[in-house]
C-alpha positions as CSV (number, residue, x, y, z in Angstrom):
1,M,0.0,0.0,0.0
2,S,1.2,3.5,-0.9
3,N,1.0,6.4,1.6
4,K,-1.5,8.2,-0.7
5,K,-5.1,9.1,-0.8
6,A,-7.4,9.0,-3.9
7,I,-10.7,10.4,-5.0
8,F,-12.7,8.3,-7.4
9,I,-15.5,9.9,-9.5
10,T,-17.8,7.2,-10.7
11,G,-21.3,6.0,-11.5
12,S,-23.2,4.1,-14.2
13,G,-21.7,6.2,-17.1
14,K,-23.9,8.7,-19.1
15,C,-24.8,10.3,-15.8
16,G,-22.7,13.4,-15.6
17,T,-19.4,12.0,-14.5
18,S,-17.5,13.8,-17.3
19,L,-18.9,17.2,-16.2
20,V,-18.0,16.5,-12.6
21,A,-14.5,15.4,-13.6
22,H,-13.9,18.5,-15.7
23,S,-15.0,20.6,-12.7
24,F,-12.5,18.8,-10.4
25,F,-9.7,19.2,-13.0
26,S,-10.4,22.9,-13.4
27,S,-10.5,23.2,-9.6
28,G,-6.9,22.1,-9.3
29,F,-7.2,18.4,-8.2
30,P,-4.2,16.3,-9.4
31,M,-5.7,14.2,-12.2
32,G,-2.7,14.0,-14.5
33,S,-1.8,16.2,-17.4
34,E,-4.0,16.6,-20.4
35,E,-1.7,14.2,-22.2
36,D,-2.5,11.6,-19.5
37,L,-6.2,12.0,-20.0
38,I,-8.7,10.8,-22.6
39,I,-10.5,14.1,-23.3
40,Y,-11.8,13.8,-26.9
41,K,-13.9,16.9,-27.1
42,G,-16.8,16.9,-29.5
43,G,-18.0,13.4,-28.9
44,I,-21.7,12.6,-29.1
45,G,-23.1,13.1,-25.6
46,N,-19.7,14.3,-24.3
47,I,-19.2,17.6,-26.1
48,N,-16.6,18.9,-23.6
49,G,-14.7,15.6,-23.3
50,Y,-14.4,12.5,-21.0
51,W,-11.6,13.5,-18.7
52,E,-10.6,9.9,-18.0
53,H,-7.1,8.8,-17.1
54,A,-5.9,6.6,-20.0
55,A,-3.8,4.2,-17.9
56,I,-6.5,3.7,-15.3
57,L,-9.1,3.1,-18.0
58,E,-7.0,0.5,-19.7
59,L,-6.3,-1.4,-16.4
60,N,-9.9,-1.2,-15.5
61,R,-10.8,-2.8,-18.8
62,E,-8.4,-5.6,-18.1
63,I,-9.6,-6.1,-14.5
64,L,-13.2,-6.5,-15.7
65,A,-12.0,-8.8,-18.6
66,C,-10.3,-11.0,-16.1
67,N,-13.8,-11.5,-14.5
68,D,-15.7,-12.0,-17.8
69,A,-17.2,-8.6,-17.5
70,D,-17.0,-5.1,-19.1
71,W,-18.8,-1.8,-18.6
72,A,-21.9,-3.1,-20.5
73,A,-21.9,-6.5,-18.8
74,P,-21.4,-6.0,-15.0
75,P,-19.6,-8.7,-13.1
76,E,-21.8,-11.4,-11.7
77,T,-19.7,-12.2,-8.7
78,L,-17.6,-10.2,-6.3
79,P,-14.9,-9.6,-5.2
80,L,-13.1,-9.3,-8.5
81,R,-10.1,-11.5,-9.2
82,I,-6.8,-10.3,-10.7
83,D,-3.6,-12.1,-11.4
84,D,-0.2,-11.3,-10.0
85,Q,1.0,-9.6,-13.2
86,L,-2.0,-7.2,-13.3
87,R,-1.6,-6.5,-9.6
88,E,2.0,-5.6,-10.2
89,R,1.1,-3.2,-13.1
90,M,-1.4,-1.5,-10.8
91,R,1.1,-1.1,-8.0
92,A,3.7,0.4,-10.5
93,L,1.2,2.9,-11.8
94,V,0.1,4.0,-8.3
95,E,3.8,4.7,-7.5
96,T,3.8,7.3,-10.2
97,L,0.6,9.0,-9.0
98,P,0.5,12.0,-6.7
99,D,-1.2,12.0,-3.3
100,R,-4.9,13.0,-3.4
101,F,-5.0,11.6,-7.0
102,C,-8.4,12.2,-8.5
103,C,-9.8,10.0,-11.3
104,K,-13.1,9.7,-13.1
105,E,-14.1,6.3,-14.7
106,P,-17.5,4.6,-14.7
107,R,-15.7,1.2,-14.3
108,L,-14.4,2.3,-10.9
109,V,-17.8,1.5,-9.6
110,W,-16.7,-2.1,-9.9
111,T,-12.9,-1.8,-9.5
112,A,-12.7,0.6,-6.6
113,D,-12.1,-2.2,-4.1
114,V,-9.2,-3.5,-6.1
115,W,-7.6,-0.1,-6.4
116,A,-8.2,0.6,-2.7
117,E,-5.4,-1.9,-1.9
118,W,-2.9,0.7,-3.0
119,F,-4.2,3.7,-1.2
120,T,-4.5,4.6,2.5
121,E,-7.9,6.2,1.9
122,V,-10.3,6.2,-1.0
123,T,-13.1,8.8,-1.3
124,I,-16.0,8.2,-3.7
125,V,-17.8,10.9,-5.6
126,A,-21.0,9.1,-6.6
127,V,-22.9,10.4,-9.6
128,F,-26.3,9.2,-10.8
129,R,-29.3,10.1,-12.9
130,N,-32.8,8.6,-13.5
131,P,-33.1,5.2,-15.2
132,S,-35.0,6.5,-18.2
133,G,-32.5,9.3,-18.8
134,F,-29.7,6.8,-18.6
135,R,-31.4,4.4,-21.0
136,R,-32.2,7.1,-23.5
137,S,-28.7,8.6,-23.3
138,I,-26.8,5.5,-24.0
139,A,-29.2,4.6,-26.9
140,N,-28.5,8.1,-28.3
141,V,-24.7,7.6,-28.2
142,W,-24.6,4.0,-29.2
143,P,-27.8,3.3,-31.2
144,N,-26.4,0.1,-32.7
145,Q,-25.8,-1.4,-29.3
146,F,-28.5,0.0,-27.0
147,S,-32.3,0.7,-27.3
148,A,-34.4,3.4,-25.7
149,D,-37.5,1.1,-26.0
150,S,-39.5,1.7,-22.8
151,S,-41.6,-1.4,-23.3
152,N,-38.8,-3.8,-22.2
153,Q,-38.4,-3.4,-18.5
154,D,-35.8,-6.2,-18.2
155,S,-33.5,-4.6,-20.8
156,Q,-29.7,-4.6,-20.8
157,E,-29.8,-0.8,-20.4
158,L,-31.8,-1.0,-17.1
159,H,-29.6,-3.9,-15.9
160,I,-26.5,-1.7,-16.3
161,W,-28.2,1.1,-14.5
162,E,-29.5,-1.0,-11.6
163,A,-26.3,-3.0,-11.1
164,S,-24.1,0.1,-11.2
165,N,-26.2,2.1,-8.8
166,R,-26.7,-0.7,-6.3
167,R,-22.9,-1.0,-6.3
168,L,-22.7,2.8,-5.7
169,L,-24.8,2.4,-2.6
170,D,-22.6,-0.5,-1.5
171,L,-19.4,1.6,-1.9
172,A,-21.0,4.5,0.0
173,R,-21.4,2.2,3.0
174,R,-17.7,1.4,3.1
175,Y,-15.9,4.6,1.9
176,P,-16.3,8.3,2.5
177,S,-18.7,9.4,-0.2
178,Y,-20.3,12.5,-1.7
179,W,-23.4,12.3,-3.9
180,I,-24.3,14.3,-7.1
181,C,-27.6,13.9,-8.9
182,F,-27.3,14.8,-12.6
183,D,-31.1,15.4,-12.7
184,D,-30.8,18.4,-10.4
185,P,-31.4,21.8,-12.0
186,A,-28.2,23.5,-13.2
187,P,-28.0,26.0,-10.3
188,V,-28.5,23.2,-7.7
189,L,-25.9,21.0,-9.5
190,K,-23.4,23.9,-9.5
191,R,-23.9,24.7,-5.8
192,R,-23.5,21.0,-4.9
193,L,-20.3,20.7,-6.9
194,E,-18.9,23.9,-5.3
195,G,-19.7,22.5,-1.9
196,I,-18.2,19.1,-2.5
197,I,-15.0,20.4,-4.1
198,G,-14.6,22.9,-1.3
199,Q,-15.0,20.1,1.3
200,L,-12.3,18.1,-0.5
201,G,-9.8,20.9,-0.5
202,G,-10.3,22.4,-4.0
203,T,-11.3,25.8,-5.2
204,F,-14.4,25.6,-7.4
205,D,-14.0,27.3,-10.8
206,G,-17.6,28.5,-11.5
207,G,-16.6,30.1,-14.8
208,T,-15.3,26.8,-16.2
209,F,-18.5,25.0,-15.0
210,D,-20.7,27.6,-16.8
211,A,-18.6,27.2,-20.0
212,S,-18.6,23.4,-19.9
213,F,-22.2,22.8,-18.8
214,I,-24.1,21.8,-21.9
215,P,-27.9,21.7,-21.4
216,A,-28.3,19.4,-24.4
217,E,-26.3,16.7,-22.6
218,R,-29.0,16.7,-19.9
219,R,-31.9,16.6,-22.4
220,F,-33.1,13.3,-20.8
221,S,-33.3,14.8,-17.3
222,S,-36.1,17.2,-17.7
223,E,-39.1,17.2,-15.3
224,A,-41.1,15.2,-17.8
225,D,-38.3,12.7,-18.2
226,L,-38.0,12.3,-14.4
227,N,-41.8,11.6,-14.3
228,A,-41.4,9.1,-17.2
229,S,-38.5,7.5,-15.5
230,L,-40.7,6.3,-12.7
231,H,-43.9,5.6,-14.7
232,G,-44.2,1.9,-15.5
233,M,-40.8,1.1,-14.1
234,P,-40.4,-2.1,-12.0
235,E,-41.0,-1.2,-8.3
236,R,-37.4,-2.2,-7.4
237,L,-36.0,0.5,-9.8
238,V,-38.3,3.2,-8.5
239,D,-37.2,2.2,-4.9
240,L,-33.6,2.2,-5.9
241,Y,-33.8,5.7,-7.4
242,G,-35.4,6.8,-4.1
243,Q,-32.5,5.3,-2.2
244,L,-30.0,7.2,-4.3
245,K,-31.8,10.5,-3.7
246,A,-32.1,9.8,0.0
247,A,-28.3,9.2,0.2
248,M,-27.5,12.7,-0.8
């Protein structure tokens, strides 16, 4: 274990983690240089970039692959298994990272426990949105892989949302955690980010938030979508969304 702390920004994906990560980066948290990050501005649904650490992303993919899983196919059993070679590569990477390292990656919702072996403290910034908004968002970005069809209540899209968010609640029971709801109105979202970043020792850059907040990327989080997200949903998902809101 290194004598370092880490902040992991995570969630189901397509739930505002990129906006949160950009806010942490502009607020001075050590996330690596822009050369270390996968930013890729201009992408569908991520106009201002992803802000993911490339080396962490690659290792997370390998960790999940070792467990017959990936982002779109959550692992069926926990804890995750890794071999000695992969563990050594993780250790070597952590040695190069600064104290209070901050990283955004949706797969961290599954791999946080594995990475926690190398840090004295891990803090989770847990980001979520409503299930309908998530389903429609991933279908908008990857229409050949996912569907926004609301008639299928046992769909792969809802399975990803449910599994990831139940895992977020589990992480929050075991690590210091701060919650952000991407469905909140922009002024509320901004104030919450400012408060969390301040509590974690950063200086919130409101100007960068204003410039990077793209209303179109939240087009599936309107009041109508929030109502639709609960209408006709299985009771377990309605209850889970309530648990996420109550955790804030």
